C-alpha positions in Angstrom: 2.2 29.5 -8.8 4.3 27.2 -10.9 3.4 25.2 -14.0 4.5 21.6 -14.6 7.9 22.6 -15.8 8.5 24.7 -12.6 8.1 28.1 -14.3 6.3 30.9 -12.3 2.9 31.7 -13.6 0.6 34.7 -12.8 -1.9 32.3 -11.2 -5.1 34.5 -11.4 -3.8 37.2 -9.1 -5.5 40.6 -9.3 -3.8 43.9 -8.5 -5.2 45.4 -5.4 -4.5 48.9 -6.7 -5.9 48.6 -10.2 -8.2 45.5 -10.2 -6.3 44.3 -13.3 -5.1 40.7 -13.6 -1.3 40.3 -13.2 0.7 39.2 -16.2 4.1 37.5 -16.4 6.4 40.5 -17.3 10.1 41.3 -17.0 11.2 42.8 -13.7 14.6 43.9 -12.5 15.9 42.4 -9.3 18.7 44.4 -7.8 20.8 43.2 -4.8 24.2 44.4 -3.6 25.0 46.1 -6.9 24.0 43.1 -9.1 21.0 43.3 -11.3 19.0 40.3 -12.7 16.1 40.4 -15.0 13.4 37.8 -14.2 9.8 37.3 -15.4 7.4 37.8 -12.5 3.7 38.4 -12.1 3.2 42.2 -12.5 0.4 44.6 -12.9 0.5 45.9 -16.5 -1.2 49.1 -15.4 0.8 50.3 -12.3 3.8 47.9 -12.4 3.4 46.5 -8.9 5.3 43.2 -8.8 4.2 40.1 -6.9 7.0 37.9 -5.6 5.6 34.4 -4.7 6.6 33.1 -1.3 8.4 30.0 -2.7 10.6 32.3 -4.8 11.4 34.7 -2.0 12.2 32.0 0.5 13.8 29.6 -2.0 15.7 30.8 -5.1 16.1 34.4 -4.0 17.4 33.4 -0.6 20.0 31.1 -2.3 21.2 33.9 -4.6 21.3 36.4 -1.7 23.6 34.0 0.2 25.8 33.4 -2.8 26.2 37.2 -3.3 27.0 37.9 0.3 29.7 35.2 0.4 31.6 36.9 -2.5 
């Protein structure tokens, strides 16, 4: 989920493994040797990261295409 300013929010998601609410925490995204740190909804107990569909199909796809074109 996004707030009014377009930032990703945890959105009340619960970790299926731990039953703990997800928190917005730093996560490393690595693709083709490039690493990016982004804040994503993650389980504070086990570290499972939730990537919202709009991020995976939108911004991440754009970055993927830019990196592949280099």
